[in-house]
C-alpha positions as a printed Julia matrix, in Angstrom:
186×3 Matrix{Float64}:
 -22.02    2.37   -7.79
 -21.9     1.95   -4.01
 -22.13   -1.86   -4.24
 -19.11   -2.0    -6.57
 -17.21    0.23   -4.14
 -18.29   -2.04   -1.26
 -16.91   -5.09   -3.11
 -13.56   -3.37   -3.58
 -13.61   -2.25    0.06
 -14.02   -5.89    1.14
 -11.27   -7.0    -1.26
  -8.76   -4.46    0.05
  -9.69   -5.21    3.66
  -8.85   -8.87    3.03
  -5.76   -8.07    0.99
  -4.28   -5.67    3.55
  -5.42   -7.5     6.68
  -2.8    -7.02    9.39
  -0.93   -4.24    7.59
  -0.84   -2.16   10.79
   1.34   -4.74   12.53
   4.03   -4.16    9.85
   4.16   -0.38   10.19
   7.27    1.11   11.76
   7.4     4.64   13.11
  10.88    6.1    12.59
  11.59    9.13   14.76
  15.11   10.12   13.67
  13.82   13.08   11.66
  12.19   16.25   12.91
   8.87   14.78   11.81
   8.22   11.05   12.29
   8.32    8.87    9.16
   6.1     5.82    8.74
   7.69    2.83    7.03
   5.91   -0.35    5.92
   7.93   -3.56    6.38
   6.95   -5.39    3.16
   9.03   -8.51    3.76
   7.49   -9.08    7.19
   3.98   -8.6     5.8
   4.53  -11.01    2.9
   6.31  -13.53    5.16
   3.55  -13.56    7.78
   0.95  -14.09    5.08
   2.98  -16.79    3.31
   3.0   -14.77    0.09
   6.68  -14.03   -0.48
   6.54  -15.4    -4.03
   3.25  -13.65   -4.9
   4.16  -11.33   -7.77
   0.83   -9.45   -7.81
   0.86   -8.5    -4.12
   4.56   -7.58   -4.3
   3.8    -5.18   -7.17
   0.84   -3.71   -5.28
   3.01   -3.09   -2.19
   5.75   -1.48   -4.31
   3.35    0.91   -6.06
   2.91    4.61   -5.43
  -0.75    4.1    -4.52
   0.23    1.85   -1.62
   2.9     4.32   -0.49
   0.18    6.99   -0.34
  -2.07    4.53    1.5
   0.63    3.98    4.15
   1.31    7.69    4.57
  -2.42    8.45    4.99
  -3.38    5.45    7.1
  -0.15    4.88    8.97
  -0.46    7.38   11.82
  -1.68    5.63   14.96
  -3.92    8.55   15.92
  -6.23    9.83   13.18
  -9.88    9.84   12.11
 -11.09    6.27   11.53
 -13.46    5.29    8.76
 -15.32    2.3     7.32
 -12.14    0.71    5.93
 -10.48    0.77    9.35
 -13.53   -0.89   10.89
 -13.51   -3.59    8.2
  -9.82   -4.35    8.63
 -10.06   -4.37   12.43
 -13.33   -6.17   13.06
 -14.86   -7.68    9.92
 -12.08   -9.71    8.23
 -13.17  -12.91    9.97
 -16.77  -12.27    8.88
 -15.61  -11.77    5.3
 -13.68  -15.06    5.38
 -16.7   -16.89    6.83
 -18.95  -15.53    4.06
 -16.72  -16.79    1.22
 -18.7   -20.03    0.85
 -22.1   -18.4     1.29
 -23.02  -16.0    -1.57
 -26.34  -14.78   -0.04
 -24.54  -13.67    3.16
 -21.79  -12.07    1.08
 -24.33  -10.12   -0.99
 -26.13   -9.02    2.18
 -22.86   -7.72    3.64
 -22.0    -5.92    0.4
 -25.41   -4.22    0.45
 -24.91   -3.2     4.11
 -21.53   -1.68    3.23
 -23.03    0.07    0.2
 -25.72    1.56    2.42
 -23.08    2.82    4.86
 -21.08    4.33    1.99
 -24.24    6.07    0.76
 -25.01    7.4     4.24
 -21.43    8.68    4.6
 -21.75   10.65    1.36
 -25.34   11.79    1.92
 -25.87   12.38    5.65
 -29.06   14.39    4.96
 -30.73   12.65    2.0
 -33.95   14.65    2.3
 -32.0    17.84    1.58
 -30.13   16.38   -1.41
 -33.25   15.29   -3.27
 -35.58   18.27   -3.06
 -38.28   18.4    -5.72
 -38.29   21.42   -7.98
 -41.75   22.39   -9.19
 -42.34   22.11  -12.91
 -42.95   25.5   -14.58
 -46.52   26.19  -15.56
 -47.53   26.06  -19.18
 -46.79   29.31  -20.96
 -44.69   30.71  -18.11
 -41.93   31.65  -20.54
 -44.34   33.97  -22.36
 -45.17   36.14  -19.37
 -44.17   39.79  -19.62
 -43.64   40.48  -15.93
 -40.32   38.53  -15.79
 -37.54   41.04  -15.35
 -34.25   40.58  -17.19
 -31.27   39.44  -15.14
 -29.41   42.51  -13.81
 -25.98   43.34  -15.17
 -23.06   42.48  -12.93
 -20.97   45.32  -11.55
 -17.37   44.21  -12.14
 -15.97   46.68   -9.63
 -18.26   45.39   -6.87
 -17.31   41.78   -7.7
 -13.61   42.64   -7.33
 -14.3    44.37   -3.99
 -16.14   41.29   -2.68
 -13.31   39.0    -3.82
 -10.71   41.17   -2.08
 -12.77   41.24    1.13
 -13.13   37.45    1.05
  -9.38   36.95    0.51
  -8.55   39.33    3.35
 -10.9    37.45    5.7
  -9.6    34.02    4.68
  -5.97   35.0     5.24
  -6.68   36.07    8.8
  -8.96   33.14    9.61
  -7.7    29.91   11.2
  -7.41   26.84    8.98
 -10.67   24.95    8.54
 -10.89   21.68   10.43
 -13.16   18.74    9.89
 -15.61   17.84   12.59
 -14.39   14.23   12.6
 -13.09   13.07   15.91
  -9.61   11.56   15.9
  -9.07    8.29   17.7
  -6.52    5.51   18.1
  -6.7     3.31   15.01
  -7.58   -0.3    15.93
  -4.9    -2.79   14.96
  -7.29   -5.6    14.06
  -6.64   -9.32   14.09
  -3.11  -10.63   13.6
  -1.82  -11.31   10.11
  -2.92  -14.69    8.84
  -2.24  -16.73    5.77
  -4.02  -15.52    2.66
  -6.34  -18.2     1.39
C-alpha cells in the first residue's frame, strides 16, 4: 500500500515540478486568492500541446491542490520536500531501477512513519482467551445504559466544546520551499 502511494508521490512530484513558480497571489479581495498560471507552466515545460497535462491542470482536483498548497506559509510535508529537493534525484534514477526501487521503499517507510508515529502502541498483542472461559459463571452481564445520563454527558460535552478554542495541529508552519526552476518534461 505505502509503496504504491510512494510511486504516485514520485510521479506527481515530477509532473508538478516548478508549480510554485507559476502561482500568483491576487490581493484585490478581502482575502487573498491564489491563481495558477497554466499557460506559463505548460510553456516553461514545453508541454503546451500535451492534452493529458492540460486536462489534469483544468480539473477540480488540481484546483483543490492549488488552494491547499498555494499559500507560501503553511505546514510542509513529504510532497513539498520531494518537489523542492528530490526532483533531480528522481530524474537521475530513471535509468537505474534498483536505485528507483530503493527510493520508493524509503518514501514508503516515511509514509508509514507519518501515519504510525508510535508503532509499538498500534500493534499491541491481545491475549487469547483461555479454554472454557466463556463457560465461567462469575462473568457479570453488561450493565444497562441509563439514557438520561447519556444525554446529560452529551449536553455537557457540547457546552464545553462550544466554549473551547478551536483545535490546532501541532505541526509547525514554515515557508514552503520553491524548489528547482521549471524544466522541460522528459
